[in-house]
Structures are given as structure tokens and as C-alpha cells.
N, CA, C and O of each residue as an XYZ file, in Angstrom:
328
protein
N      56.186    339.018     34.623
C      55.325    340.049     35.168
C      55.894    340.556     36.490
O      56.166    339.768     37.396
N      56.071    341.845     36.596
C      56.619    342.486     37.789
C      55.572    342.557     38.886
O      54.425    342.942     38.658
N      55.993    342.178     40.071
C      55.087    342.262     41.230
C      54.882    343.717     41.604
O      55.835    344.494     41.646
N      53.645    344.083     41.874
C      53.314    345.440     42.309
C      53.555    345.585     43.796
O      53.388    344.632     44.557
N      53.944    346.768     44.206
C      54.143    347.033     45.640
C      52.756    347.095     46.317
O      51.723    347.194     45.654
N      52.776    347.034     47.608
C      51.518    347.130     48.350
C      50.863    348.483     48.073
O      49.644    348.555     47.919
N      51.649    349.550     48.009
C      51.096    350.859     47.725
C      50.399    350.896     46.367
O      49.331    351.493     46.233
N      50.986    350.273     45.383
C      50.388    350.233     44.047
C      49.118    349.397     44.018
O      48.255    349.610     43.166
N      48.996    348.445     44.943
C      47.821    347.571     45.006
C      46.722    348.090     45.935
O      45.666    347.465     46.031
N      46.943    349.212     46.619
C      45.899    349.782     47.482
C      44.686    350.154     46.647
O      44.815    350.649     45.528
N      43.513    349.912     47.202
C      42.303    350.331     46.504
C      42.313    351.843     46.403
O      42.799    352.518     47.311
N      41.781    352.393     45.307
C      41.828    353.847     45.094
C      41.248    354.658     46.249
O      41.801    355.702     46.595
N      40.162    354.214     46.848
C      39.547    354.958     47.940
C      40.431    354.979     49.186
O      40.421    355.956     49.935
N      41.189    353.917     49.412
C      42.106    353.870     50.555
C      43.278    354.807     50.287
O      43.691    355.555     51.173
N      43.805    354.769     49.090
C      44.922    355.633     48.715
C      44.515    357.107     48.813
O      45.275    357.935     49.315
N      43.324    357.423     48.334
C      42.814    358.814     48.417
C      42.685    359.284     49.850
O      43.092    360.397     50.182
N      42.117    358.438     50.704
C      41.942    358.790     52.119
C      43.296    358.990     52.799
O      43.467    359.901     53.609
N      44.245    358.132     52.464
C      45.582    358.244     53.040
C      46.229    359.566     52.625
O      46.749    360.301     53.464
N      46.192    359.858     51.339
C      46.809    361.090     50.827
C      46.081    362.349     51.297
O      46.687    363.417     51.393
N      44.786    362.229     51.590
C      44.016    363.382     52.085
C      44.512    363.816     53.463
O      44.348    364.974     53.849
N      45.113    362.894     54.196
C      45.617    363.221     55.541
C      47.053    363.754     55.512
O      47.629    364.007     56.571
N      47.628    363.925     54.354
C      48.990    364.433     54.240
C      49.134    365.831     54.827
O      50.144    366.141     55.458
N      48.133    366.669     54.621
C      48.215    368.059     55.109
C      48.392    368.119     56.632
O      49.165    368.930     57.140
N      47.673    367.256     57.351
C      47.721    367.281     58.816
C      48.803    366.388     59.413
O      49.304    366.671     60.502
N      49.169    365.319     58.718
C      50.092    364.322     59.256
C      51.162    363.967     58.227
O      51.378    362.793     57.925
N      51.817    364.972     57.700
C      52.728    364.774     56.563
C      53.806    363.704     56.803
O      53.997    362.815     55.973
N      54.496    363.796     57.925
C      55.601    362.849     58.143
C      55.092    361.430     58.338
O      55.721    360.480     57.871
N      53.972    361.273     59.017
C      53.407    359.923     59.241
C      52.925    359.307     57.927
O      53.211    358.144     57.641
N      52.197    360.085     57.135
C      51.676    359.577     55.874
C      52.846    359.283     54.912
O      52.850    358.261     54.227
N      53.801    360.161     54.873
C      54.972    359.950     54.000
C      55.695    358.673     54.388
O      56.122    357.906     53.525
N      55.830    358.449     55.673
C      56.480    357.230     56.171
C      55.697    355.980     55.757
O      56.292    354.989     55.333
N      54.398    356.021     55.874
C      53.559    354.876     55.495
C      53.658    354.624     53.989
O      53.826    353.485     53.554
N      53.553    355.676     53.213
C      53.626    355.545     51.746
C      54.971    354.947     51.340
O      55.033    354.065     50.484
N      56.041    355.430     51.955
C      57.381    354.909     51.654
C      57.494    353.442     51.998
O      58.016    352.649     51.214
N      57.005    353.084     53.170
C      57.019    351.675     53.601
C      56.258    350.789     52.611
O      56.768    349.761     52.166
N      55.039    351.197     52.275
C      54.197    350.385     51.388
C      54.745    350.344     49.967
O      54.525    349.370     49.247
N      55.456    351.392     49.559
C      56.039    351.419     48.220
C      57.243    350.499     48.089
O      57.606    350.086     46.987
N      57.860    350.180     49.229
C      59.041    349.310     49.220
C      58.755    347.888     49.659
O      59.666    347.066     49.742
N      57.484    347.591     49.944
C      57.126    346.243     50.380
C      56.184    345.605     49.374
O      55.297    346.269     48.838
N      56.375    344.317     49.120
C      55.590    343.610     48.110
C      54.680    342.543     48.694
O      53.774    342.057     48.018
N      54.917    342.181     49.939
C      54.108    341.144     50.577
C      53.412    341.707     51.809
O      54.065    342.184     52.737
N      52.082    341.647     51.811
C      51.297    342.139     52.940
C      51.708    341.414     54.239
O      51.734    342.021     55.309
N      52.014    340.163     54.137
C      52.374    339.367     55.312
C      53.663    339.834     55.980
O      53.922    339.476     57.129
N      54.471    340.621     55.288
C      55.698    341.153     55.879
C      55.474    342.410     56.699
O      56.391    342.864     57.383
N      54.296    342.977     56.650
C      54.001    344.179     57.422
C      53.814    343.824     58.888
O      53.304    342.752     59.217
N      54.229    344.726     59.765
C      53.998    344.543     61.192
C      52.568    345.005     61.525
O      51.970    345.774     60.772
N      52.046    344.549     62.613
C      50.724    344.946     63.056
C      50.665    346.470     63.210
O      49.657    347.087     62.864
N      51.713    347.064     63.715
C      51.725    348.519     63.879
C      51.695    349.242     62.536
O      51.122    350.327     62.440
N      52.299    348.668     61.500
C      52.246    349.241     60.154
C      50.802    349.254     59.623
O      50.324    350.252     59.085
N      50.146    348.132     59.792
C      48.759    347.995     59.315
C      47.848    348.930     60.127
O      46.978    349.599     59.571
N      48.058    348.963     61.420
C      47.263    349.863     62.265
C      47.430    351.315     61.845
O      46.448    352.054     61.770
N      48.659    351.733     61.571
C      48.905    353.094     61.120
C      48.248    353.367     59.765
O      47.680    354.438     59.552
N      48.325    352.418     58.871
C      47.656    352.564     57.576
C      46.160    352.751     57.769
O      45.560    353.623     57.141
N      45.558    351.951     58.621
C      44.119    352.076     58.890
C      43.805    353.439     59.521
O      42.834    354.095     59.143
N      44.619    353.848     60.465
C      44.386    355.131     61.147
C      44.421    356.299     60.181
O      43.513    357.130     60.171
N      45.465    356.364     59.370
C      45.633    357.503     58.467
C      44.848    357.366     57.170
O      44.862    358.273     56.338
N      44.157    356.228     56.988
C      43.234    356.071     55.835
C      41.810    356.217     56.313
O      40.878    356.016     55.534
N      41.615    356.564     57.583
C      40.298    356.761     58.163
C      39.417    355.513     58.084
O      38.211    355.609     57.856
N      40.030    354.344     58.274
C      39.286    353.083     58.283
C      38.990    352.765     59.751
O      39.897    352.698     60.580
N      37.728    352.574     60.049
C      37.327    352.264     61.429
C      37.634    350.793     61.749
O      37.089    349.883     61.123
N      38.498    350.583     62.714
C      38.881    349.200     63.066
C      37.717    348.354     63.534
O      37.729    347.134     63.375
N      36.710    348.997     64.111
C      35.542    348.256     64.600
C      34.800    347.549     63.462
O      34.098    346.561     63.679
N      34.970    348.081     62.234
C      34.280    347.517     61.068
C      35.168    346.565     60.277
O      34.759    346.081     59.221
N      36.363    346.290     60.761
C      37.316    345.422     60.041
C      37.295    344.032     60.662
O      37.440    343.872     61.874
N      37.111    343.035     59.811
C      37.106    341.650     60.303
C      38.564    341.183     60.540
O      39.516    341.771     60.027
N      38.691    340.137     61.312
C      40.008    339.584     61.567
C      40.633    339.103     60.247
O      41.843    339.217     60.051
N      39.820    338.578     59.372
C      40.298    338.118     58.051
C      40.883    339.286     57.263
O      41.968    339.176     56.692
N      40.156    340.412     57.234
C      40.612    341.603     56.512
C      41.921    342.112     57.110
O      42.844    342.462     56.375
N      42.002    342.153     58.425
C      43.197    342.651     59.095
C      44.389    341.753     58.774
O      45.494    342.241     58.541
N      44.162    340.442     58.764
C      45.245    339.497     58.538
C      45.713    339.450     57.088
O      46.908    339.321     56.821
N      44.766    339.556     56.147
C      45.111    339.380     54.729
C      44.974    340.629     53.889
O      45.424    340.628     52.743
N      44.372    341.707     54.401
C      44.278    342.951     53.666
C      43.261    342.978     52.542
O      43.324    343.856     51.682
N      42.324    342.039     52.525
C      41.343    341.968     51.435
C      40.498    343.231     51.312
O      40.040    343.567     50.220
N      40.294    343.916     52.400
C      39.458    345.119     52.375
C      40.168    346.367     51.847
O      39.519    347.360     51.521
N      41.505    346.315     51.763
C      42.249    347.499     51.326
C      43.035    347.291     50.035
O      43.461    348.256     49.401
N      43.226    346.036     49.650
C      44.054    345.746     48.474
C      43.200    345.316     47.287
O      42.168    344.659     47.424
N      43.682    345.721     46.120
C      43.059    345.227     44.881
C      43.512    343.776     44.784
O      44.708    343.490     44.709
N      42.549    342.869     44.786
C      42.871    341.458     44.845
C      42.915    340.843     43.431
O      41.893    340.540     42.816
N      44.123    340.685     42.972
C      44.366    339.905     41.757
C      45.399    338.894     42.177
O      45.755    338.827     43.353
N      45.872    338.136     41.279
C      46.821    337.082     41.635
C      48.222    337.621     41.860
O      49.154    337.251     41.146
N      48.376    338.493     42.847
C      49.674    339.083     43.143
C      50.386    338.389     44.310
O      51.604    338.507     44.447
N      49.645    337.674     45.140
C      50.279    336.962     46.260
C      49.802    335.571     46.278
O      50.208    334.790     47.140
């Protein structure tokens, strides 16, 4: 079984929100999508990568738990991929 990239594992609502910001922030969103498409382990992302993903997906950091930020449970489809 082939491991899915982080981008492929994003919840649909997160992916939609991210892509909705392409019109205003094309280079930033494209950069994030490219990064997530080439990475397979959430733990390999830098804090700045995760922060940018949250920013351009319109996720309010005040509502994100430390657990979600560390493991991505709130943004990833959780199956046995990691």
C-alpha cells in the first residue's frame, strides 16, 4: 500500500479553504500545496509550515489544541497512515 502525501490526507474542508485563498495568495498557497504534496510525515513539517497551512486554510489558532498542532488530528484524515 502506497503512503499518501500530507496533501492527499488533508480533510476536504481544509483543502477547500486552502485552495479558496489561491486567488489572493497564489504563490504562498502554491508553495504550501507543493510542500505538502512532497511530504509524507506530518512530524517532518516545521512549525512555520504548519502555521502557514493554518493561516491560509483560515483555521483560527486560538481554537487549536496543542495536541492538534503537534499531531495534525484536526486537519488530517486519520487512518493508519502514520
